[in-house]
C-alpha positions in Angstrom: -23.9 12.6 3.2 -24.0 15.8 1.2 -25.6 15.9 -2.2 -23.3 15.6 -5.3 -23.6 15.3 -9.0 -22.8 12.0 -10.7 -21.5 11.4 -14.2 -21.0 8.2 -16.1 -18.5 8.8 -18.9 -18.1 6.7 -22.0 -14.4 6.0 -21.7 -11.4 6.7 -19.5 -10.4 9.8 -21.5 -13.8 11.4 -20.9 -13.6 10.4 -17.2 -10.2 12.2 -16.9 -11.6 15.3 -18.6 -14.6 15.4 -16.3 -12.5 15.2 -13.1 -9.7 17.5 -14.4 -12.3 20.1 -15.3 -13.8 20.3 -11.8 -11.6 20.8 -8.7 -14.4 19.3 -6.5 -14.6 16.1 -8.6 -13.4 12.6 -7.7 -13.3 9.2 -9.4 -15.5 6.3 -8.2 -14.4 2.7 -8.9 -15.3 0.0 -6.4 -16.2 2.6 -3.8 -15.0 0.6 -0.8 -13.1 3.5 0.6 -14.8 6.6 -0.9 -18.3 5.6 0.0 -17.3 5.2 3.7 -15.8 8.7 3.7 -18.9 10.1 2.0 -21.1 8.7 4.7 -18.8 9.9 7.5 -18.6 13.4 6.0 -14.8 13.1 5.6 -15.1 14.2 2.0 -17.8 16.1 0.2 -17.2 16.2 -3.6 -19.3 18.2 -5.9 -19.0 15.7 -8.7 -18.5 11.9 -8.6 -17.3 10.4 -11.9 -17.9 6.6 -12.2 -15.1 4.6 -13.8 -16.4 1.1 -13.0 -16.7 -0.8 -16.3 -14.4 1.6 -18.2 -11.0 0.1 -17.1 -9.5 -3.2 -18.2 -10.4 -6.3 -16.1 -7.8 -8.4 -17.7 -4.3 -9.7 -16.6 -2.2 -9.7 -19.8 1.1 -11.3 -20.6 3.6 -8.8 -22.1 6.4 -9.7 -24.5 8.9 -8.8 -21.8 7.5 -11.5 -19.5 5.8 -8.9 -17.3 2.1 -9.0 -16.3 -0.1 -6.0 -17.0 -3.0 -5.9 -14.5 -5.9 -3.8 -15.6 -7.1 -1.2 -13.1 -10.5 -2.8 -13.1 -9.3 -6.2 -12.0 -10.8 -7.0 -8.5 -8.6 -7.9 -5.6 -10.3 -11.3 -5.5 -9.6 -12.0 -9.2 -6.0 -10.9 -8.9 -5.3 -13.0 -5.8 -6.7 -16.1 -7.6 -4.9 -15.6 -10.9 -2.7 -18.7 -11.4 0.1 -16.7 -12.8 0.1 -14.3 -9.8 0.0 -17.2 -7.4 2.9 -19.0 -9.1 5.2 -16.1 -9.9 4.3 -13.5 -7.2 2.9 -15.5 -4.2 3.6 -12.5 -1.9 1.0 -10.4 -3.9 -1.6 -13.1 -3.7 -1.1 -13.6 0.0 -1.2 -9.8 0.6 -4.5 -9.4 -1.2 -6.1 -12.3 0.6 -5.0 -10.9 4.0 -6.8 -7.6 3.3 -10.4 -6.7 4.2 -13.3 -9.2 3.9 -14.2 -11.4 1.0 -17.0 -9.1 0.0 -14.8 -6.1 0.0 -12.1 -7.9 -2.1 -14.8 -8.7 -4.6 -15.4 -4.9 -5.1 -12.0 -3.4 -4.5 -9.9 -2.9 -7.6 -6.3 -2.9 -8.6 -6.4 0.8 -9.5 -8.3 1.8 -6.4 -6.7 -0.2 -3.7 -3.4 1.7 -3.6 -5.3 5.0 -3.4 -6.9 4.3 -0.1 -6.4 7.3 2.1 -3.6 7.0 4.6 -5.7 7.4 7.7 -6.3 6.9 11.4 -9.4 7.1 13.7 -8.9 10.9 14.0 -9.0 11.3 10.2 -12.4 9.6 10.1 -13.8 11.5 13.1 -14.8 14.9 11.7 -15.2 16.3 15.3 -11.4 16.1 15.8 -8.6 18.3 14.3 -6.8 16.5 11.4 -4.2 18.0 9.1 -5.0 15.4 6.5 -8.6 16.4 6.4 -8.2 20.1 7.0 -4.6 21.3 6.6 -3.4 23.5 9.4 -5.9 22.3 12.0 -3.5 20.1 13.9 -2.9 16.3 14.5 -5.1 14.8 17.2 -3.1 11.6 17.2 0.0 13.3 18.7 -0.4 12.6 22.4 -3.6 10.7 21.7 -4.2 7.1 20.6 -1.1 6.1 18.8 -0.8 2.3 19.0 -1.5 1.8 15.2 0.5 4.7 14.0 3.9 5.3 12.2 7.4 4.7 13.6 9.1 5.6 10.3 8.9 8.6 8.1 6.3 10.5 10.1 6.2 14.3 10.7 4.6 16.7 13.2 1.8 17.1 10.7 0.7 13.5 10.5 1.6 10.1 12.0 -0.9 7.9 10.2 0.1 4.7 8.3 -0.9 3.5 4.8 -3.6 0.8 5.1 -3.1 -1.2 1.9 -1.6 -4.7 2.0 -1.5 -4.9 -1.8 0.6 -1.8 -2.0 3.3 -3.2 0.3 3.7 -6.2 -2.0 3.7 -4.0 -5.1 6.4 -1.9 -3.6 8.6 -4.9 -3.0 8.0 -6.1 -6.5 9.1 -2.9 -8.2 5.7 -2.6 -10.0 5.1 0.2 -12.5 1.9 2.3 -12.4 0.4 3.4 -15.7 -1.6 6.6 -15.5 -3.8 8.6 -17.8 -4.1 12.3 -17.1 -5.1 15.6 -18.8 -1.6 15.8 -20.3 -1.6 12.2 -21.6 -0.1 9.0 -20.3 2.9 8.4 -17.9 4.4 5.6 -15.9 5.3 5.9 -12.2 7.5 3.4 -10.3 5.2 2.1 -7.6 7.7 3.0 -4.9 7.3 6.6 -5.9 3.5 6.7 -6.0 3.0 7.5 -2.4 4.3 10.5 -0.4 5.6 11.0 3.1 3.5 13.5 5.0 6.1 16.3 5.5 4.2 19.6 5.6 1.5 18.5 3.2 -0.1 15.4 4.7 -3.3 16.0 2.7 -1.5 14.8 -0.4 -1.2 11.0 -0.2 0.3 10.4 -3.7 2.1 12.2 -6.5 -0.9 11.9 -8.8 -2.3 15.2 -10.1 -5.9 16.1 -10.0 -7.7 14.2 -12.8 -5.0 11.5 -13.2 -6.4 8.0 -13.4 -4.6 4.7 -12.8 -5.3 2.5 -15.8 -3.0 -0.5 -15.1 -0.2 -1.8 -13.0 2.7 -3.7 -14.6 4.6 -6.5 -12.7 8.0 -7.0 -14.2 9.4 -10.4 -14.9 11.1 -11.0 -11.6 12.4 -14.6 -11.0 13.2 -13.8 -7.3 9.5 -13.3 -6.6 8.7 -17.0 -7.0 10.2 -17.4 -3.6 8.3 -14.8 -1.7 5.8 -14.3 1.1 3.7 -11.7 2.8 3.2 -11.9 6.6 0.7 -9.7 8.4 0.5 -9.2 12.2 -2.8 -7.8 13.3 -5.1 -7.8 16.3 -7.5 -10.3 14.9 -7.3 -13.0 12.2 -9.3 -11.2 9.6 -10.6 -7.8 8.5 -8.0 -5.7 10.4 -5.2 -3.4 9.4 -1.7 -4.5 10.0 0.2 -3.6 13.1 3.2 -4.5 11.1 3.6 -6.5 7.9 6.5 -7.8 5.8 6.6 -8.5 2.0 9.8 -10.4 1.2 11.4 -12.2 -1.8 14.8 -13.8 -1.6 17.2 -15.7 -3.8 19.4 -18.2 -2.0 22.4 -20.2 -3.3 24.5 -22.5 -1.1 23.2 -21.0 2.1 23.9 -17.4 1.0 21.3 -14.8 0.3 22.3 -13.4 -3.1 19.4 -11.0 -3.5 16.4 -9.7 -1.5 13.4 -7.5 -1.9 11.8 -6.3 1.3 8.9 -3.9 2.1 7.1 -3.1 5.3 3.5 -2.2 6.1 1.8 -0.8 9.1 4.8 1.4 10.1 4.8 4.4 7.8 2.7 6.9 5.8 3.7 5.0 2.7 4.4 1.3 1.9 8.0 1.3 3.2 10.7 -0.2 1.0 13.4 -1.6 3.3 16.5 -0.9 1.2 18.9 -0.9 4.2 17.7 -4.3 5.2 18.1 -5.5 1.6 21.7 -4.4 1.6 22.5 -6.1 4.8 21.0 -9.4 3.6 22.6 -9.5 0.2 25.7 -11.7 0.3 25.1 -12.8 3.9 24.7 -16.2 5.3 21.3 -17.6 6.1 21.0 -17.0 9.9 18.7 -15.4 12.4 21.6 -13.1 13.4 21.7 -11.6 9.9 17.9 -11.2 9.8 18.0 -9.3 13.1 20.8 -7.1 11.8 18.8 -6.4 8.6 15.8 -5.3 10.7 18.0 -3.1 13.0 19.6 -1.4 10.0 16.2 -0.4 8.6 14.9 0.7 12.0 17.8 3.0 12.8 15.6 6.0 12.2 12.5 4.6 13.9 10.7 7.1 16.2 8.0 5.4 18.3 5.2 7.5 19.7 4.0 7.8 23.2 0.2 7.9 23.7 -2.8 7.5 25.8 -2.8 3.8 24.9 0.8 3.1 25.8 2.2 4.2 22.4 3.7 2.1 19.7 7.2 1.3 20.7 6.2 -2.4 20.6 6.3 -2.2 16.8 10.1 -2.2 16.8 10.6 -5.6 18.3 7.5 -6.9 16.6 8.8 -5.9 13.2 12.2 -7.4 13.9 10.6 -10.7 14.8 8.2 -10.6 11.9 11.0 -10.0 9.4 13.1 -12.8 10.9 10.2 -15.3 10.8 9.3 -14.4 7.2 12.9 -14.9 6.0 13.4 -18.0 8.1 10.4 -19.7 6.3 11.5 -18.6 2.9 15.1 -19.9 3.2 14.4 -23.0 5.2 14.9 -25.5 2.4 18.4 -24.0 1.8 19.5 -23.7 5.4 22.7 -25.7 6.3 
């Protein structure tokens, strides 16, 4: 680990000024992602600015019926909050499926979505990686690709976003509150992350020095009937091969509304809007669930690789979506 300076500001505004004023500076919250990358030599900031203790650790009720989650709320606390468990069960389930209990105790609401979209090559500084060093090449192409993207990838990067929480937040149309050098702004969660294109080193639309201060969950009655299903290589502490966050509204055996997002398949948490359109107004049936998955997977591009590639993700995601929807609508099925 390379030496760096550390600063402990008095408030979020001072933290923002500190990072914005130094192009080598980064924020440090729970540190569950940054510290690993510091140890591996993936990143080498000149200044680390601590924000633990500066950001709200409260989940507040807003007049609109929304919940405002302070960026300092830990993943464990958020998953256990009774309001989240009752109104947004897919979010609680997503949080509990991520990492280990110890990491969930440290990881924060503001930090979790900002995990670097990464693969084994990104974390191995002996291999070329466009995300680590733009223009150096993508070692995953033709390499080990089993865990990589089938949607939205580019020749520059085929990694997938690792956050389970972010998939749920995308399905829920959450809003991200940000404080930056130019003041405050709000970003729809679904617009926070970027596809790789020609600049895979940029994971999000945040500017240098912008700090997430809270995330708002809108009042969303459909979310009461929701679930998060994660398929992985082992039962705990593993990234998703594929995952599905789903919320549905069903009346008389017909799906009147649906919110769907996928994880483990793209450089961003993937909002499945084509699948939603197929489901809305359709009867409750496996045939329609498969049709919804097929509509979303029209542009899927599986990768070949030394490990056999990742074409298996297409049928796996199709089955995972169907199983998730089947469980959610079971009580209304004819």
